[in-house]
C-alpha positions as CSV (number, residue, x, y, z in Angstrom):
1,M,30.9,-35.1,-90.7
2,D,31.3,-32.9,-93.8
3,A,28.5,-30.6,-94.8
4,A,26.5,-31.6,-97.8
5,P,27.3,-29.8,-101.0
6,P,24.9,-27.1,-102.3
7,A,21.8,-28.4,-104.0
8,A,21.6,-28.0,-107.8
9,T,20.4,-24.7,-109.1
10,A,16.6,-24.5,-109.3
11,P,15.4,-24.6,-112.9
12,H,13.6,-21.3,-112.6
13,L,16.5,-19.4,-111.1
14,D,17.7,-17.9,-114.4
15,S,14.2,-16.5,-115.0
16,V,14.1,-15.0,-111.5
17,L,17.5,-13.4,-112.0
18,E,16.6,-11.9,-115.3
19,G,13.7,-10.2,-113.7
20,I,16.1,-8.1,-111.7
21,V,17.4,-5.0,-113.4
22,E,20.6,-4.6,-111.4
23,P,23.5,-7.0,-111.5
24,V,23.0,-10.1,-109.4
25,L,25.2,-13.2,-109.0
26,V,24.6,-16.5,-107.2
27,L,27.8,-18.2,-105.8
28,A,28.4,-21.8,-104.8
29,D,31.7,-22.8,-103.2
30,G,33.3,-19.5,-104.2
31,Q,32.4,-19.8,-107.8
32,V,29.8,-17.9,-109.9
33,E,27.0,-20.4,-110.4
34,A,24.6,-18.0,-112.1
35,A,24.5,-14.4,-113.2
36,N,21.8,-12.3,-114.8
37,T,22.3,-10.3,-118.0
38,A,23.1,-7.1,-116.1
39,A,25.9,-8.8,-114.2
40,R,27.4,-10.4,-117.4
41,E,27.3,-7.0,-119.2
42,L,29.1,-5.4,-116.3
43,L,31.7,-8.2,-115.5
44,G,31.8,-10.2,-118.8
45,N,30.0,-13.3,-120.1
46,H,32.9,-15.5,-118.9
47,I,32.1,-15.1,-115.2
48,V,29.7,-18.0,-114.9
49,G,31.7,-20.9,-113.6
50,Q,34.6,-18.7,-112.6
51,D,36.1,-18.0,-109.2
52,V,34.3,-15.0,-107.8
53,R,37.6,-13.3,-106.9
54,L,38.4,-13.2,-110.6
55,A,34.9,-12.1,-111.6
56,I,35.0,-9.2,-109.1
57,R,38.6,-8.0,-108.7
58,H,38.5,-5.9,-105.6
59,P,40.3,-6.7,-102.3
60,A,37.4,-5.7,-100.0
61,A,34.9,-7.6,-102.1
62,A,37.1,-10.7,-102.3
63,E,37.4,-10.8,-98.5
64,R,33.6,-10.6,-98.0
65,L,32.8,-13.0,-100.8
66,T,35.1,-15.7,-99.5
67,A,34.3,-15.2,-95.8
68,P,32.8,-18.2,-93.9
69,P,29.1,-18.8,-94.1
70,G,27.0,-16.6,-91.9
71,T,29.2,-13.5,-92.4
72,G,27.9,-12.6,-95.8
73,A,25.1,-10.4,-94.6
74,A,27.4,-7.7,-93.1
75,G,27.2,-4.1,-94.2
76,P,27.5,-3.1,-97.9
77,I,30.9,-2.4,-99.5
78,N,31.5,0.5,-101.8
79,L,33.4,-0.4,-105.0
80,V,35.1,1.8,-107.6
81,G,36.5,0.5,-110.8
82,L,33.8,-1.9,-112.0
83,G,32.6,-1.0,-115.4
84,T,33.9,2.5,-116.1
85,L,36.3,4.4,-113.9
86,D,33.7,6.9,-112.8
87,Q,31.1,4.4,-111.8
88,R,30.4,3.7,-108.1
89,W,28.8,0.4,-106.9
90,E,27.5,-0.8,-103.6
91,L,28.0,-4.5,-103.1
92,R,25.6,-6.4,-100.8
93,V,26.1,-10.1,-100.0
94,T,23.4,-12.4,-98.5
95,D,23.9,-16.1,-97.4
96,T,21.1,-18.6,-98.2
97,P,20.1,-21.7,-96.1
98,D,21.5,-24.0,-98.8
99,R,25.0,-22.5,-98.4
100,R,24.8,-20.4,-101.5
101,R,25.6,-16.7,-101.6
102,V,23.7,-14.0,-103.4
103,V,25.7,-11.0,-104.6
104,H,23.8,-7.8,-105.4
105,L,25.5,-4.8,-107.1
106,I,23.7,-1.5,-106.8
107,D,24.7,1.4,-109.0
108,Q,25.3,4.4,-106.8
109,T,26.9,6.6,-109.6
110,G,24.0,9.0,-109.7
111,S,23.8,9.4,-105.9
112,Y,27.6,9.9,-105.7
113,A,27.5,12.6,-108.4
114,A,24.6,14.3,-106.7
115,E,26.4,14.3,-103.4
116,R,29.5,15.6,-105.0
117,M,27.5,18.4,-106.6
118,R,26.0,19.3,-103.3
119,V,29.4,19.4,-101.6
120,D,30.9,21.4,-104.4
121,F,27.9,23.8,-104.3
122,V,28.3,24.4,-100.5
123,A,32.0,24.9,-100.9
124,N,31.6,27.3,-103.8
125,A,28.8,29.3,-102.0
126,S,30.9,29.5,-98.9
127,H,33.9,30.8,-100.9
128,E,31.8,33.3,-102.8
129,L,30.4,34.7,-99.5
130,R,33.7,34.6,-97.6
131,T,35.5,36.7,-100.2
132,P,33.4,39.9,-99.9
133,L,32.9,39.4,-96.2
134,A,36.6,39.3,-95.6
135,S,37.0,42.6,-97.6
136,I,34.2,44.3,-95.6
137,L,35.7,43.2,-92.3
138,G,39.2,44.3,-93.4
139,F,38.2,47.8,-94.4
140,A,35.9,48.2,-91.3
141,E,38.8,47.3,-89.0
142,T,41.1,49.7,-90.9
143,L,38.6,52.5,-90.5
144,S,38.1,51.8,-86.8
145,E,41.8,51.9,-86.2
146,N,42.1,55.2,-88.1
147,D,39.5,57.6,-86.7
148,G,41.3,60.6,-88.2
149,A,41.7,59.0,-91.6
150,D,41.7,61.3,-94.6
151,P,38.1,61.9,-95.8
152,T,39.0,60.8,-99.3
153,M,40.4,57.5,-98.1
154,R,37.4,57.0,-95.8
155,A,35.0,57.6,-98.6
156,R,36.9,55.2,-100.9
157,F,36.9,52.5,-98.2
158,L,33.2,53.0,-97.5
159,K,32.4,52.6,-101.2
160,V,34.3,49.3,-101.3
161,M,32.4,48.1,-98.3
162,V,29.1,49.0,-99.8
163,D,29.9,47.4,-103.1
164,E,31.0,44.2,-101.4
165,A,27.9,44.2,-99.3
166,R,25.7,44.5,-102.4
167,R,27.7,41.7,-104.0
168,M,26.9,39.5,-101.1
169,Q,23.2,40.6,-101.3
170,R,23.0,39.7,-105.0
171,L,24.6,36.3,-104.3
172,V,22.2,35.5,-101.4
173,E,19.2,36.6,-103.5
174,D,20.4,34.3,-106.3
175,L,20.9,31.4,-104.0
176,I,17.4,31.9,-102.6
177,S,15.9,32.1,-106.1
178,L,17.7,29.0,-107.2
179,S,16.5,27.1,-104.2
180,R,12.9,28.2,-104.8
181,I,13.0,27.3,-108.5
182,E,14.4,23.8,-107.7
183,A,11.8,23.2,-105.1
184,E,9.0,23.9,-107.6
185,K,10.6,22.1,-110.6
186,Y,8.0,19.4,-110.6
187,R,5.0,21.8,-110.4
188,L,4.1,23.1,-113.8
189,P,3.4,26.9,-113.9
190,D,-0.1,27.7,-115.1
191,A,-0.4,31.5,-115.3
192,S,-1.0,32.9,-118.8
193,I,2.0,35.1,-119.6
194,D,2.3,37.6,-122.5
195,L,6.0,37.2,-123.0
196,G,6.2,40.2,-125.3
197,A,4.7,42.5,-122.6
198,L,6.9,41.0,-120.0
199,L,10.0,41.6,-122.2
200,N,9.1,45.3,-122.6
201,E,8.7,45.6,-118.8
202,V,12.1,44.1,-118.2
203,V,13.7,46.5,-120.8
204,V,12.1,49.5,-119.0
205,E,13.4,48.2,-115.7
206,L,16.9,47.8,-117.1
207,T,16.7,51.3,-118.6
208,D,15.8,52.8,-115.3
209,T,19.0,51.5,-113.8
210,H,20.8,54.2,-115.9
211,D,23.3,51.6,-117.2
212,P,24.8,53.1,-120.4
213,R,24.4,49.7,-122.1
214,A,20.6,49.8,-121.7
215,A,20.6,52.2,-124.7
216,D,22.1,49.4,-126.8
217,I,19.1,47.0,-126.2
218,A,17.4,46.4,-129.5
219,V,14.1,44.5,-129.3
220,E,12.6,42.7,-132.3
221,L,9.1,41.5,-131.3
222,A,6.9,39.6,-133.7
223,G,3.2,40.4,-133.7
224,D,1.8,36.9,-133.6
225,V,3.5,35.5,-130.4
226,P,1.0,33.5,-128.3
227,P,1.1,33.6,-124.5
228,V,3.0,30.9,-122.6
229,A,1.9,29.1,-119.4
230,G,4.5,30.3,-117.0
231,D,5.6,31.8,-113.7
232,R,5.8,35.5,-114.2
233,I,8.5,36.2,-111.5
234,Q,10.7,33.4,-112.7
235,L,10.4,34.3,-116.4
236,S,11.2,37.9,-115.5
237,Q,14.3,36.8,-113.7
238,A,15.4,34.7,-116.6
239,L,15.0,37.7,-119.0
240,H,16.9,40.0,-116.6
241,N,19.7,37.5,-116.4
242,L,20.0,36.9,-120.1
243,I,19.8,40.5,-121.1
244,G,22.0,41.6,-118.2
245,N,24.7,39.1,-119.3
246,A,24.6,40.4,-122.8
247,M,25.0,44.0,-121.5
248,K,27.9,43.0,-119.3
249,Y,29.9,40.9,-121.7
250,G,29.1,42.6,-125.0
251,R,31.4,45.4,-126.2
252,A,30.3,48.9,-125.3
253,G,28.3,50.5,-128.1
254,T,27.4,47.2,-129.8
255,P,23.8,46.0,-129.9
256,V,22.2,43.7,-127.3
257,A,19.8,42.0,-129.8
258,V,16.7,40.6,-128.2
259,K,14.3,38.8,-130.5
260,L,10.9,37.1,-129.7
261,W,8.9,35.3,-132.2
262,R,6.5,32.4,-132.8
263,Y,8.2,29.2,-133.6
264,P,6.8,26.1,-135.4
265,N,5.2,23.3,-133.5
266,G,3.6,25.5,-130.9
267,M,6.7,27.0,-129.4
268,V,7.7,30.5,-128.6
269,R,11.4,31.4,-129.2
270,L,13.4,34.1,-127.5
271,S,17.0,34.9,-128.3
272,V,19.5,37.3,-126.7
273,G,22.7,38.1,-128.5
274,D,25.7,40.2,-127.9
275,E,28.8,41.2,-129.8
276,G,31.4,40.4,-127.2
277,D,34.6,38.3,-127.0
278,G,32.6,35.1,-127.4
279,I,33.2,31.8,-125.6
280,A,35.5,29.0,-126.5
281,P,33.6,25.7,-127.4
282,E,35.0,23.7,-124.5
283,H,33.4,26.1,-122.0
284,I,29.9,26.1,-123.4
285,P,28.7,22.7,-122.0
286,R,29.5,24.0,-118.5
287,L,28.1,27.5,-118.6
288,T,24.9,26.5,-116.8
289,E,26.8,24.9,-113.9
290,R,26.6,26.8,-110.6
291,F,29.5,29.1,-110.1
292,Y,31.2,28.1,-113.3
293,R,33.0,31.1,-114.9
294,V,35.0,31.3,-118.1
295,D,36.9,34.3,-116.6
296,S,36.4,34.6,-112.8
297,G,38.2,38.0,-112.5
298,R,36.1,39.6,-115.2
299,S,32.8,38.0,-114.0
300,R,33.3,39.4,-110.5
301,A,34.4,42.8,-111.8
302,V,31.1,43.2,-113.7
303,G,29.1,42.0,-110.7
304,G,28.4,38.4,-111.7
305,T,27.4,35.9,-109.1
306,G,28.1,32.8,-111.2
307,L,24.5,31.7,-110.8
308,G,22.8,33.6,-113.6
309,L,22.7,31.0,-116.3
310,A,22.1,28.2,-113.7
311,I,18.9,30.1,-112.8
312,V,17.9,30.5,-116.4
313,K,18.5,26.7,-117.0
314,H,16.3,25.7,-114.1
315,V,13.5,28.2,-115.1
316,V,13.5,26.9,-118.6
317,E,13.4,23.3,-117.4
318,R,10.5,24.0,-115.0
319,H,8.6,25.5,-118.0
320,R,9.4,22.3,-120.0
321,G,11.4,24.4,-122.5
322,R,14.8,24.2,-124.1
323,L,18.0,26.3,-123.7
324,D,20.7,26.6,-126.3
325,I,23.9,28.6,-126.2
326,A,25.9,29.4,-129.4
327,S,29.1,31.4,-129.4
328,Q,32.0,32.3,-131.6
329,V,35.2,33.6,-130.2
330,G,35.7,37.2,-131.2
331,R,32.1,37.5,-132.6
332,G,29.8,37.1,-129.6
333,T,27.2,34.9,-128.0
334,V,23.6,34.1,-128.6
335,V,21.4,32.4,-125.9
336,T,18.1,31.0,-127.1
337,I,15.2,29.6,-125.2
338,L,12.2,27.7,-126.5
339,L,9.0,27.7,-124.4
340,P,5.8,25.8,-125.2
341,A,2.9,28.1,-126.1
342,E,-0.1,28.0,-123.8
343,Q,-2.5,25.3,-125.0
344,G,-5.7,26.5,-126.7
345,V,-4.4,29.9,-127.7
346,I,-2.0,29.0,-130.5
347,K,-3.0,31.0,-133.5
348,G,-3.4,29.4,-136.9
């Protein structure tokens, strides 16, 4: 005896489907009987009444969707190509007692992107650590095999080993800092910070390094800058990174212009500018990505870890501020951050 056909769609089914944000389809006899707005926007308004294999054109999906009753509740299927090319979807199928089939599409694009970033981050960090480590091991082995090496050569090798070890140390410290900042990103900092005083402290610390470029730092500090609610250590690190970058990438003898002033709408504005080679427009959106470098060779030569601006970005985001980078090739770069002033202390 043949099985009875599926019962007619319940009158309230469309209302139930529309209450679901993600794409959902109901199938009967291999055809799309109903679909919510999200499903029609993804697959097209024409899918209702259409064979599901035409509505969702994917071999693995077609096999699951047309499988005999009772097999629809197997594990999810990952789909690529629905909607835009970079979207990733998880397809789940459930059979109902009345021989219908409910198809649920879950957007996994964000999770996929986050996982890809994690994998890329681990790969980049491993590479950045492996390079100086290989250099240290190589020179150490050479020295151990040449006990009677020329003192000049030995001193040169030891200097390279020390420099590479310090490079690894800077990278590890930046990785730890970035991890801490990310772990605290949802906790608002609440200490009252005089950004002008902190800026002067950072300039003194940079001057004490005896870097010749420290003499080029020119600070313009307004007198009515209110304090900000912040994390002193993180803000200090952001200032070190911004001014340090301007010192590294600006041309020798040109100003490293640091300006701090009160901005309208209860904000404090800090800008750090250099007169360097500048950055081409296509690179600017990616400058705050971890390990992204416009010129890898130059960045490593001046001691960059590839994490400086990523740290600044996360510090600014934790402080609910805004980061802006403007640059002109051949003219230089200006990095600006806006931070909200501490409530209750904004001067009229």
